[in-house]
Structures are given as C-alpha cells and as structure tokens.
C-alpha positions in Angstrom: -153.6 213.9 -104.6 -151.9 212.9 -101.3 -152.1 215.9 -98.9 -148.8 216.2 -96.8 -148.6 217.2 -93.1 -149.0 220.9 -92.4 -151.3 221.7 -95.3 -154.6 221.4 -93.3 -155.7 223.1 -90.1 -156.5 220.9 -87.2 -160.2 221.6 -87.5 -160.3 220.6 -91.2 -158.2 217.5 -90.6 -160.5 216.4 -87.8 -163.6 217.1 -89.9 -162.2 214.9 -92.6 -161.0 212.2 -90.2 -164.5 211.6 -88.6 -166.3 210.4 -91.8 -163.2 208.5 -92.9 -163.1 206.6 -89.6 -166.8 205.8 -89.7 -166.5 204.5 -93.2 -163.4 202.4 -92.4 -165.3 201.0 -89.3 -168.2 200.0 -91.4 -165.9 198.5 -94.0 -164.3 196.4 -91.3 -167.7 195.0 -90.2 -168.5 194.3 -93.9 -165.2 192.5 -94.3 -165.9 190.3 -91.3 -169.2 189.1 -92.8 -168.6 189.3 -96.6 -165.1 188.0 -97.1 -164.7 184.3 -97.9 -161.8 182.1 -99.0 -162.3 183.1 -102.6 -162.4 186.9 -102.0 -159.6 187.2 -99.5 -156.8 186.6 -102.1 -158.7 189.0 -104.5 -158.6 191.7 -101.8 -154.9 191.2 -101.2 -154.1 191.2 -104.9 -156.2 194.3 -105.5 -154.6 196.2 -102.6 -151.1 195.2 -103.7 -151.8 196.4 -107.3 -153.2 199.7 -106.2 -150.3 200.2 -103.7 -147.7 199.6 -106.4 -149.6 201.7 -109.0 -150.0 204.7 -106.7 -146.3 204.7 -106.0 -145.5 205.2 -109.7 -145.9 208.8 -110.8 -146.2 209.7 -114.5 -145.7 213.2 -116.1 -148.9 215.1 -117.0 -148.2 218.6 -118.2 -146.2 221.7 -117.2 -143.9 219.8 -114.8 -146.8 218.2 -112.9 -147.3 214.5 -112.4 -150.0 212.1 -111.4 -150.6 208.5 -110.3 -153.2 205.8 -110.6 -155.9 206.1 -108.0 -157.6 202.7 -108.3 -160.8 203.5 -106.4 -163.1 202.6 -109.3 -161.3 199.4 -110.1 -161.4 198.3 -106.4 -165.1 199.1 -106.3 -165.8 196.9 -109.3 -163.9 194.0 -108.0 -164.6 194.2 -104.3 -167.7 196.3 -103.8 -167.8 199.9 -102.5 -167.3 199.1 -98.8 -164.4 196.7 -99.2 -162.9 199.1 -101.8 -163.0 201.9 -99.3 -161.3 199.7 -96.7 -158.7 198.6 -99.2 -157.9 202.3 -100.1 -157.6 203.1 -96.4 -155.1 200.3 -95.8 -153.1 201.3 -98.9 -153.0 205.0 -97.8 -152.2 204.1 -94.2 -149.2 202.1 -95.3 -148.0 204.8 -97.6 -148.3 207.5 -94.9 -146.6 205.5 -92.1 -144.0 203.6 -94.0 -143.2 205.7 -97.0 -144.2 209.2 -95.9 -146.4 209.5 -99.0 -149.2 211.7 -97.6 -149.1 213.2 -94.1 -150.1 211.3 -91.0 -152.1 214.2 -89.7 -153.8 214.4 -93.2 -154.5 210.7 -93.4 -158.2 211.1 -92.6 -158.5 213.7 -95.4 -156.7 211.4 -97.9 -158.9 208.5 -97.0 -161.9 210.7 -97.3 -160.8 212.0 -100.7 -159.7 208.8 -102.3 -161.4 206.1 -100.3 -164.8 207.4 -99.1 -165.5 209.7 -102.1 -163.7 207.7 -104.7 -164.3 204.1 -103.7 -167.4 204.3 -101.6 -169.6 207.0 -103.0 -168.6 206.8 -106.6 -168.4 203.0 -106.3 -171.9 202.9 -104.9 -173.2 204.9 -107.9 -171.3 202.6 -110.2 -172.9 199.5 -108.7 -176.3 201.0 -109.0 -175.6 201.8 -112.6 -174.4 198.2 -113.2 -177.8 196.9 -111.9 -179.5 199.1 -114.5 -177.1 198.2 -117.3 -175.3 194.9 -116.5 -173.6 194.7 -119.9 -172.0 198.1 -119.6 -169.5 197.2 -117.0 -166.4 198.5 -118.8 -167.8 202.0 -119.7 -169.3 202.3 -116.3 -165.9 201.6 -114.8 -164.2 204.1 -117.1 -166.6 206.9 -116.3 -166.5 206.1 -112.6 -162.7 206.2 -112.6 -162.7 209.6 -114.2 -165.4 210.9 -111.8 -163.6 209.6 -108.7 -160.4 211.4 -109.7 -162.3 214.7 -110.4 -164.3 214.6 -107.2 -161.2 213.7 -105.2 -159.3 216.7 -106.7 -162.3 219.0 -105.9 -162.3 217.8 -102.3 -158.6 218.4 -101.9 -159.0 221.9 -103.3 -161.8 222.7 -100.9 -159.9 221.4 -97.9 -156.8 223.4 -98.8 -158.9 226.5 -99.4 -160.8 226.2 -96.1 -157.5 225.7 -94.3 -156.2 228.9 -95.8 -153.3 227.1 -97.5 -154.1 228.5 -101.0 -157.1 230.4 -102.3 -159.9 228.4 -103.9 -159.7 230.4 -107.1 -156.1 229.4 -107.5 -156.1 225.8 -106.4 -159.4 224.6 -107.9 -158.6 225.4 -111.6 -155.0 224.1 -111.1 -156.2 220.8 -109.5 -159.1 220.2 -111.9 -157.0 221.1 -115.0 -154.3 218.7 -114.1 -156.6 215.9 -112.9 -158.7 216.2 -116.0 -155.8 214.6 -117.8 -155.0 212.2 -114.9 -158.6 211.1 -114.9 -158.5 210.2 -118.5 -155.5 208.0 -117.9 -157.2 206.5 -114.9 -160.3 205.7 -117.0 -158.2 204.0 -119.7 -156.2 201.9 -117.2 -159.4 201.0 -115.3 -161.2 200.0 -118.4 -158.3 197.9 -119.6 -158.0 196.1 -116.3 -161.7 195.4 -116.0 -161.7 194.1 -119.6 -158.8 191.8 -118.8 -160.6 190.5 -115.8 -163.8 189.9 -117.8 -161.8 188.0 -120.3 -160.0 185.7 -117.9 -162.1 185.6 -114.7 -165.6 187.1 -115.4 -166.9 185.6 -112.2 -164.8 188.1 -110.2 -166.8 190.9 -111.8 -170.2 189.6 -112.5 -170.7 188.4 -108.9 -170.2 192.1 -107.8 -173.2 193.2 -109.9 -175.2 193.9 -106.7 -174.4 196.6 -104.3 -172.1 195.4 -101.5 
C-alpha cells in the first residue's frame, strides 16, 4: 500500500500531506500530555513490531503480495491519536531509511495508513468498545479489515486523480487484493489482541475510552 515517488501529482501529494501533518501535530500534543512511564515502552514496542511486520511481505494471489498494516492493533493498544503518530513515525523511517514508500508521497501514505487506518477507524473502534466492552477481539478484527480496505480505496482514488491509472482499473485490483490482505490483517490483529488480553489485560482495558 506504500505509494512510491512519481505516482502522485504535486497537487494530490500536497492535498494529502496537509491533513496528515495536522493529525501528526495533534498526535504530538497528545503524546506530550498522555504518555507516562508505563506507556512509553508500550509505544516503542508497538512501533517496533509494526515496523518489522510491515517490512515482511507475504504472497497473496496472482503474483501480488501484501504486508501487515498494524493500524487497528496500534489503536487498540495506544488509542487513535498515538496510533496515528506511531504509524507516521514508522512510515517516515521506512521512506527515508529504506526507500519503502516515496518521500514525496509520505503525506499520502500517512493519510492512508495512519489517519484513515489508525485515527478514523481507531476512533470508531474505541466508540464501539464503549458500547460493547467485552467484544474487544471481534472489534479489533473488524477494524483491522476495514482499515485495510479504506486505505486501499484511498490509494486508488489518489492514483486515479493523479492520472497514474484509471479508477475503473486500479480500484477493483486494489480492493480485490486487499480483501484477502485484510482477512490476514484481521486474523493477526485478533490473535495479537487475544494474546495481550491473556498476559497483560490492563494494557487493553485501560484504552477502553477514546484517547
């Protein structure tokens, strides 16, 4: 889902970068007030896990591949705003150090995976948790799948508006592939949340309110 350099027009890249920058700025302010000694290590571990998982691609179908997104998992553990900030840091390191995703497209990648996946979907997930606090695992699984599908839709729209590829071509291809990737994302996220609930339930239950 990482968009490389040269795939977006300048106008589209800037239009994506503005909301991404605003979200990251708010996330930084949230971090300055919300982080404590207990949560700083959790943020670091979550970021490291997502970074490593995103670097590992797995085959999907027809020669395509996918990777773990991690937005829903981060939102469950850290809250939507800190999850968005975490995804932005991960994507920034990948772009600048490993050339995974373009630097000029960094704003779009943060928008697609951080703002949409971690912040918007994460916010809906936390609202759902307040209504059904015992349904954390299914909420995490559904949120993971939705985050992947919405991110893939956003990528398709950005590429189509940039004139890189027609929408009627890119949208079915992206959604068809990411439908399967999203299922894998949901399974991994559900398993990770279940494991955390078994070993350290306080890390999840304390995030039951919207951050």
